[in-house]
N, C-alpha and C positions, 0 to 999 in steps of 0.2 A: 499497636496491633493492626491499626488501619492500613499500615504499609504492606501488609501481606498480600501476595498474589493468590487469590482464591480460585480453586477449581470447584465448581458447583456440581454435585452429583444428584440428579433427580431420580428418586426411588419410585419405580413402577411395580414394586412388589417382588423383586427377584430374591431368591434365597442367597444370591451371591453379592448383593449390594455392598455389604460390609467389606467383602474381599476387594471390590473395586477401590474403596477408600484406602484400604491397607496397601494396595499396590501403588497407588499414587503417593501415599506418605513415604513408602520405601524409596521413592525417587527424590525424597527431600522436598516435596511440594505440598503445600497446605491445601486441604480439601475439606468440604463439609457435605453431609448428606441431608437433603431436604425432601419432604414428600412432593411427589409430582404435581400435586394439586396447586402448588404456587405458580405453575406455568400453564395451567389449563385454560384460564380465561383472564386476560389482563396480565401484564408482566411487571407491575409495580414492585412486587416483592423481589423478583429476580433482579431488576435494575438496582434496587436498593442494596443488594448484596455485592454489586459491582464485580461479578466474576470475570476472570481473565480467560476461562475456558469452561465448557459445560459437557458433562457426560450423562447420557440417558441410559439408565440401567435396563436390564431385561425384566421380564414379568410373566405371569402365568396366563394373561388374557390374550385374546385375538383382537387385533386393532380394529377389525370390522365388526366385532361382536357388540351386542347391545350392552350399554353400560361400561364398556371398556374405557380405561383412563385415556384421556386425550391430551393434546398440547396446543397452545395457541400458535398458529402458523407464523405469527410475527416474531416468534423466538428465533427463527432461522433467518431473519432479516436484521438482526441486531449487529451483525458483523463480528460476533464472538465465535471462535473455533468450537466446533461441536463434534463429539464422538457418540454415535448411537451403537449400543450393544444389544443384539438379539431383538427383543421387543422394541428397543430404542431405534434400531435401523428401520424396522418395519413401520414404525410410527411416522418417521419423517418421510418415508416413501409414500405412505397412505395419505397424509395430509398434503403432500407436495404434488399430487396428481399421478403418482404411480399406481401400481396394483399389487395387493397382497392377497394370497389365497391359501387354502389348505394344501399342504404339500402331498404329493402322491406317495412319497416315501418319507416318513418322519425320521428325524435324526436325533438319536440320544446316545452319546458316547463319542468314542474316538473317530476322527476323520482326518483327511489330508486335504490341504488347500494349496493350490498352485498360484504363485505370485505372477500376475500378468503385467502389472505396471509397478515398478519399484519407486513409488512416489508417496508423499504424505506420510501416512502411518506405516507404509511399507518402505520408507526411504532407506532403511538399514538392511534391506534384502536385495536379492538379485532377480532379474526377470527369469521366469522358468523354474525358480527354486520352489521346492515343496516343503511345507511345514506341517507338523502334527498339531492338531487343535482338538478342542472339546466342544461338541454340539449338544444342544438341548432345545429343540424346537419342533413344532408340528406344522407351522405355517412357513411360507417363504415368499420372497418378492418375485413377482412374475413380470413386472414392467417397472422401469426406473422413472423417477421424475425428470423433467427437463433439466439439463445441466449436469447430471450425474453420469458416471461411467464405471464400468467394472474394473477393479484393480486386482481381484483374486476370485477364484472359483473352486468349488469342490465338485465331486462327481454328481451329487444330488442337488447342489445349490449353485446355479450359474451366477447369481448375483450375491455371492458369499461375502465379498468385501467390495464396497463401492465408495466413490468419492466425488466431491465437487471441489476441485482445488481452488477455484476462484473465490468461493465462499468459505473455504477451510472447514468443510463439513464432510465427515467420513462416517462409515458404518460397517459393522461386522456382524455376520450372522452367528459366528461362534463366540466363545467366552475367553477373552485373553487374560482375564483376572484369575482363572483357576490354575492349579498346579498342573493339570492335565494338558494345558497348552504351554509346553516348555519354554517357548520364546515369547510368551505373552508380555513379559516385562519389557522386552525390546519394542513391542508394538505400542504399549502404553507410553514408554519413554519417547518414542518418535512423535506421538501426538502431543505430549507435553512440551517437548523441546524443539522439535523440527517443525511442527505445525503451529503451536501456540506461542513458541519462543519464551517460555517461562524460565525462571531462575531457580536452581535447586538450593534454596536458602532456608528451608524449614528444618531446623536442627534442634536437638535437645538443649544445647546451649542457648540458642536464641529464644526458645520457649521459656526457659528458666528465667532469663533476664526480663522478658516481657511480663511474665507472671508475677515476679517479685514486685515490679513497679505497679502492676494492676492491683495487687492485694493491698499494697501500701496506700494507693489512691482510694480504694474502696473503703478501707477502715478509717483512713484519715490519720492525722498526726497524734491524736489523743485517744483513739479508740482501742478497745481490747477485744480479744477473741478467745474462744474455747474450741479445742479440737478433741474429738473422740478418737483416741489412739487405740487401735486394736492389736498392734504389733505386726499386722500384715503390710505388704508392700505399698498398697494404695494409700492407706491412712498415714503411713510413715513418711512417704514422699511428700504428701500434702502438708504434714506437720512441719517437716524440715524446710520446705519452701516458704511456708508462712512465717516460720521463725526467722528466716533471712529477711523477710519484709518487716516484721513487727518486733523482733527481739523479745524482751521480757513482757511485752504486752500480749503474748500468746501463752495460754496455759493449756496443757494437755491432760486429759483425764484417761487413765488406763485402768480398766476394770478387770479384775481376776474373777472370772465366772466359774472357776473350778473345772473348766473344760479345755484348758490350754494344753499345748504340748509340754513335754517334760522340760522343766527349767525355764520355760518361756517368760514367766512373770519376772524372774530375776534378771534374765538376759535383756529384756526390753528396757527395764529401768536403768540398767548399767549403760546401755547403748545411748539412751537419750539424755540421761542426767550427766554422766561422766564424760562421754565423748562429745556431745553437742550442747551441753549446758542449757537444756530446755527445761522450763518450769513444768514439772510433772507431778500430778496428784495420782498416786497409786491406791486403788481401792480393793480391799479384800472382801469380796461379796460371795465367796464360794458357798457359804452355807445357804444364802438366800436362793441361789440358783438350784442347788441340789435338792433343797427342800421342795421347790416348785416342781421338780422333775420326778419326785418320788411316786412310783407306781405308774408313770406315763410311759407307754410303749409305742403309741402311734407317732410316726415321724412329723406329721404336720402339727400335732398337738405339742410335741417337743419344741418345734420352732416357735410356735405362738407363745408358749410359756417362757422361753428364753427371751423372746422379743419384749414381752411385757415387763419382766424383771429388769432387763437392760434399761428400758425407758425409765422405770421407777428409780433405779440406782443412778443413772446418768443425770436425770432431772434433779435429783436430790443434791448430787455433788456439783452440778453446774450452777445451781442456785447459790451454793456457798461461795463459789468463785465469783459469780456476778455481783453478789452482795459486797464482796471484798474489793473488786477493782472496776465494777460497772461494765463488765463484758456484755456486748450486745451483738456479737457475731459468732456464728457456729461454722467451723471448718469441717467439710466432709470430703472423702476421697472418691467422689463419683467419677467414673470413667466414661469415655465416649460411647461405648456400646449400650450403656444404660440410657444415655441421652437419646441415642438413635431409636431405641425400643419405644421410648415414650412418645416419639413423634412419627413413628413408622406409618407409611401409607397403608400397610396391611392391618394396622390396629394392633391391640395387645395380642401377644401370642398365647397359645393354650397354656394354662398353668400346670406344668408338670410337677413342680414343687415350689414352695415359697423360696424367694431369693435367699442365697446364702448370707448376704450382708444384712444384718439386722438394722432396720431403719424405722422411719415413721415417727420421728420425735413429735410430741404434741405441739399444736400451734400456741398453746398457752405459754410456752416458754418464750415466745416473742423474740427469737433470735434471728437475725438476718443471715442468710446463707452465703458462705464462701465455698466455691467448688473449683479450686485451681487446676484440677486435672480433668475437667469435664470435656476437654478437647482431645484427650489422649487415649490411644489404645494401650493395652497392658504393656506391650513391649516398649512403647514410647515412655510410659510412666517409669519403667525400670531404667531406661536410658537417662531420663531426667534425674532419677535417684543417684545414678553414678556421677553425673555432673555435680550434684549437690554434696557428694562425698560419702554416701552410704556405702558400706563395704559390699563388695560383689557377693560374698557368701550370704549376706543378708538379703540383698536385692533378688538374687536368683533362687531363693528358697522356693520350694514347691508351693502352689496355692493351698490355702487352708480355709475351710468353710467358716463362715461367721458363727454358726451354732457350735463350732468346735467339735470336740470328741463326742458330743451327745449324739450326733448322727453317724458316728463310726462305732458306737456302742449300741448295737441293735438290741431291742428289748429294753428292759428297765435300766436306767443309769444309776449306778451306785458307786460309792467311794471305792469299794473293793474291785468292781469290774473296770473302773477307770484306771486304777493302779495296774491291773493286769494288762490293759490295752496299751498304756504308756510304755511299759517295759518291752512289750512285743514290738511296738512301733519303733522304739529307739534301736532295737537290734536290727530291724529291717533296714532302716536308714543308714545305720553305721556300716552294714555290709555293702549297701549300694555305694556309699562313698569310698570305702576301702578298695572296692573292685573297679572304681572308675565309671560306674554306671549311673550315678546320681544325676549328673548333668545331661545324660543321654535320654532321659525320660522327662515328660512334662510334669507328671505328678505320680507320687508313690506313697502308699500308706497301708496301715493295717486296720482291719475291721473285726471287731469281736462279734461273733454270731450268737444268736439265742438258741444254740444247738449244743447239746452235750452228747458225747459218744464214748463208747467203751474203749479202753486202752490197756496196755500191760507195761508197767514200769517196775523194774526190780522184782520180777516174778509176782507182782501184786496187781490186782485189777484196779483200774482207775475209771472214773466216770466224770470227765472234765469238759471244759469248754473248747470250742473250735474257733480258730481265727482264720480269716482270709487275708492274704496279701494281694495288693492291687498295684500295678504299675502300668501307665499308659503313655503312648506317644501322641503328640498333638502339636499344632502350631498356635492354636488360640483357644482350645477347650470347647469349641463349638461342635467339633467331631473329634473322635479319638479312637485309637486302636490299641489293643493290649500289647504291652511290650514283650518281645521275645527274649527274655532274660536267659542267660546261660544256665544250664541245668545244675552245674556245680555250685553256682551262686544260690540258686533256690534251695539246693540241698543243705548248704551251710545255714541259710536263714531258718529253714525248718528245724534242723538239729538244734541250733542255739535256742530258738524260742521254746521248743518242747523241754529242753534240758534246763534252761535258766528261768523260765517263767512258770512259777507254780500256779496251776489252775488251767493250763492249756495242754492238751495231749494230742491235738490234731491241727495241722496247718494245710490249707488249700490255697491254690493260686487261681485268681479270677481271670478267665480268658475271654471276657465279653467285651465287645466294641461298643462305641457310642456313635449313632444309634445301633441297635435298639435299646441297649442298657444306658444308664447314665454313668458318669464317672464315679460319683459317690453312690453308696448303696441306699441311702435315704435322702 
């Protein structure tokens, strides 16, 4: 892994920092996000990472404001290609002897930039060409540091794109990483390949090979590991990767909490036992979970109850495995966004709801952690899964929350209500697949509401439950819009659910976006 060419992204608190990383990874170049504090005073940590290029993110502060995050000016003397975005470009202008001030006209939204010099990051453009970009700033550069020149400008920002070709340092006042800058990928690509001369070698195949070797080395020739398999993409890819490294020295534990999708307990066992020949312990703990959820309606209390029982069950089963083969390692499907959040310059985000993935295994288990996917975004984990041989139909299943159907069964969770919910959900997903809409949406599911309403069926009055169907489009789940499904599809879904699922007499369609709503209801 030490042979990788690393792009170091310094996070100054931008809401778009993860997008920068995703855009770099899309160019098949490896990158990592680190808090800007590692470059604020002394550069030992930066030098230890040995980056081949550095990107300074945007951020909410003013570079001249009291307490604003800063950078050691020596960073710009290391001879490493640097790209500053928004706050990042203002920062190196500020510390380099230029001037940054409050703009007379703030810019938030679409703008047009004219290319003045097609060099460096604009190497792939023509002089005089205009490009659409996305702005989000209240300050602007009023004077450039020595050695810098303008290579692009907008109507309100004369120093909108600047560069110092001799030092290979460039800056943009706009955001090339967002979708609203249509040619932003070309700009980032020009920085990576035309300025920094990197090699596009970061691929799912190379990652899988490196990770198999790394896991084998970490566990050693005689070590054993346990994997908590949920049936989701993350844990499944992690399990299969570690199985390639360890073979029968890996044991997976799959807990049926009674909150899985229809047929999932059987499907996951067949997949991993019969197709991949992985040692799998399947645990039927449905009664324990449902007993713990009896009478619980608050969503956070549901999560905590599920988390507690999961830890109890997993610890019990893991102890049996450890006593049998001496397992001392625990495999988890942690992804890079979780790692980024834990080291974010901004600190922990506001808790909207407990994380979907149930975690927090007790320290008394004394298992050393293996997180083979901690460098990957979700789409990269899926690509790695394809390399490892997981069926595409499994890899590209819609995300499913760790607490399962408990948070899609609003109100009290009972066997009867879960059965109703599973039937309705199966119908919705079947209709999506048959109409060719399943792969067109990020996530789709049915939620059973704690609402009863009057209906008429067969000339008789009914007073039954209401279900909401939800489908959203998204690239990463961080933001989402409700999917504009065809009316005839929604009509079929509604008709089938009401006719085929006893206990539901009304179907509604959720047309809320994220934000302000979340994707899941609880």
